[in-house]
N, C-alpha and C positions, 0 to 999 in steps of 0.2 A: 178515228180518233183514241180509237185505243193502241192501235199501233203507234201513233204519235207519243202516248204517254209512258208503250213501253220503252220507247228509242231514250225518251229524256229522263226514264229512272235509270237505263245503263249506262247510260254520260254520266247522271249522277255518281254513279257508284261508281265508276271508271277514275272520276276525278279524287272520289273519297281515298281510291286505290294508292294514286298518285301523291297525294298528300302526305297520306301514312308511310308511303316507302321514303317519302323525302325527310319526312319527321324520324325516319328509323337511321336514314343515313347512307340508302341503296338511291343514291342521283342516280346513276347509269340506269338503272331499270325505270325510275321514274321516269326520266327525260325518253326513252324508249317507249313504254307508252302511252305518255301523252302524245307522243309523235302518230302513232297509230290512228289517235282517234281527233287528231289536230284540237286540243285542250287550248279551249279561249275563252274567258281572262287566262292566265298563268294560274297553275294550282300551287296555293304557297303550303309552306310543310305544316302539317297539322295532326293531331292526331285524335281526331272527331271519331274515324272508323273504328280503332282500339276501344274505345268510348262506346258506339253505338252495338261491339259485338259483346262488351261486355256486359251491357244492358240486357241484350237479346238472352245472352246463358242465365243470367239471374230471372228472367220471366219463363224462361223453359222450367229451371227449377223449382219457381212459384207453379207452374201449372204441373208440374209431378205430383205434387204435395195434396193429400186427401182432403176432397171438398168437405167441411161440416157447415155449411151455409144449412144443412135441412136442420141439423142438432141447432145451431142457433137459431132459427125460427121457431122452433118449438119451444126454445127457452124464452124468446121474447114476448111468444103467445100467452106464456105463465104470467105475464106482467115483469119479469125482467129485463132491464135495460139490454138492448142489445148494442155494443160499444162498436161496430163497426157500421152502424145506421148510416146511411149521408144523407143529410138534407139538402132539400130542392132549391138552395140558395146558391145560384152562381156568384162565381166568386170574380170581378170584374177588373184584376190587376192586369195590365200590360205583358203581353208575352216576351219573356226575357229576350237580351240581343244577341246575334249569334258572334261570336266572337272565333278567329281562327288563329291559332298559334305560329307564328313565324320566326327561325332563329337567325338571326342577323351578325351579330357579332360579340363577342365576350371581351368582359373584362380579367384581370387576373383575380380579382375581388368582388365580394358580394357589392351588387350597383344599388346604393342607397338612395340617387335622387335622380330625378330625369325634369326637362323643361321644352316643350315646343317654341321654336321661335313665333311672331303673330303673324308672319304670312304661311305659318305651318309646312313652311317649307323645308324646316331643318330641326335636326332634336338633338338636345345633347345630356349625356348620361352622365354621371359621377360616383364614384367609387371607392372602397374601403381602399383599394390600391392606390392611392393619390394623384391619380389621370381622371380626365377629363376628354371625353370622346366628344364630335359633333359630326353628325351623319346627317345623309341629304335623302331624303323623305323618299323622292322620288325613285332613287336609286333602290330605297329598302323596299320598294314595291314590285321592282324589275328584275330583283335580285334571282329570283327563280325563273325567269322565263326561259322555255325551250328552245333550243339552238341558240341563246346568245349568252356571249360571253360577259361572266358574271361583274360588271363593273362595283370596285369595292364602296359599300355606301357610307365608309368611315371618310372624311375630308378632312379632320383636322383632329390631332392628342395633343392636349397641354398636359402639361406638368410645372407645376409652380407650389405646390402644398407640401408639406412635410405631415400630415395628417389625413383622415378620411374627408372627402368631400359629402358635406352634409345637405349641401341647397344649390339650385342653377337658378338664374333668371337671366332672360335674352332681353338685352335693351330694345323697347319698340320703334326707332327710326334707325339705330346707325348699327353694323357692325361688331357689336361689345357684348362681350357675356360675363355676366357676373357670377360669381362661384364662393361660397359659404362653408368653412371646414371647420373640423375639430382641433385644429393648430392654432383657434383663436382671427382666423385673419379671413377678410374678405376680398377678392382678387381680382380684378378687371382687365379682361384679356381683349384682344382686337384679332379678330377672328379672320380679318379680310386679309393679312398678310399668310400664305400658306406656312413662309421657312420661321415664324415668331414660332413659341411654344410659351414663352413664359409672358407672363402678366406684365403691362402697362403701368399697374396701379395696385398699392394694397393699401389696406387700412387694418388697423389691427384693432381688435376688440377685446373687451376682457375677460371673456367666456368664448367659450364652442358655438359658432354661429349656426344654427338651427334652420333657419328660413330667411329667404328675404324675396322681396318682389320689386320691380322698378315701378313708380308711376307712371299711367298713359301719355303722358306729354315725357317722358324720360330724363325729367329734371332731378327727380329724388329718389333714391332707394329705402325702402321699409326694411328694417334688418330687426331679428327675433333672435335672441340670444340665451344660453342657458342662466343667465343671471334676470333679474325680475322684474325688467324693464325694456321698452321695444322702444327704438330708435328709429328715425329719419335723418338719414344724408344726403348731401347734396353734392 
């Protein structure tokens, strides 16, 4: 039982090392190590190992400090409150979810918004560089698969705004992506056509479009701008 636990701990350590190497850009070293211990599922880029080492160093530093617990006990015994007293009350909050950071692609400017398609297969990102990128989620997940050629996850790059993209929304039933921008325009893109990079329809607003979302039926779109009204468009 202990041997099995030790093997699992070692495998977990190796996975952390592979993820850290990929996060730091050492793909060749990461691939070689992952191949040697047959890593499955693939190890996504992550800085978790670096974070754990940092925490360990902090704990070692704390352990080397003088222990004043006897002094505190003596003081608290004289009727003075011990500020380090821990109550027996248990915290019932759920454990924090663990998320791993994976680098997939980048814009030329800050990414200001993103949106998943309703089936979860696509994700769109909008940037201050005035471009929109649509990515395939499955390709994102397999981008770091060992021994496999990387299929680029970006399947569409769209351009038709003259200022930063502030909001995105996928149509629930057809291959249409709506975008809102600081240029006061709402744009509608048909991303089913690989060669088309421009919007097939534009709607001008009186102010920057801060947020928008399609109705579940797809018949309406709700738009919020920097003016003091909220509009429903059909």
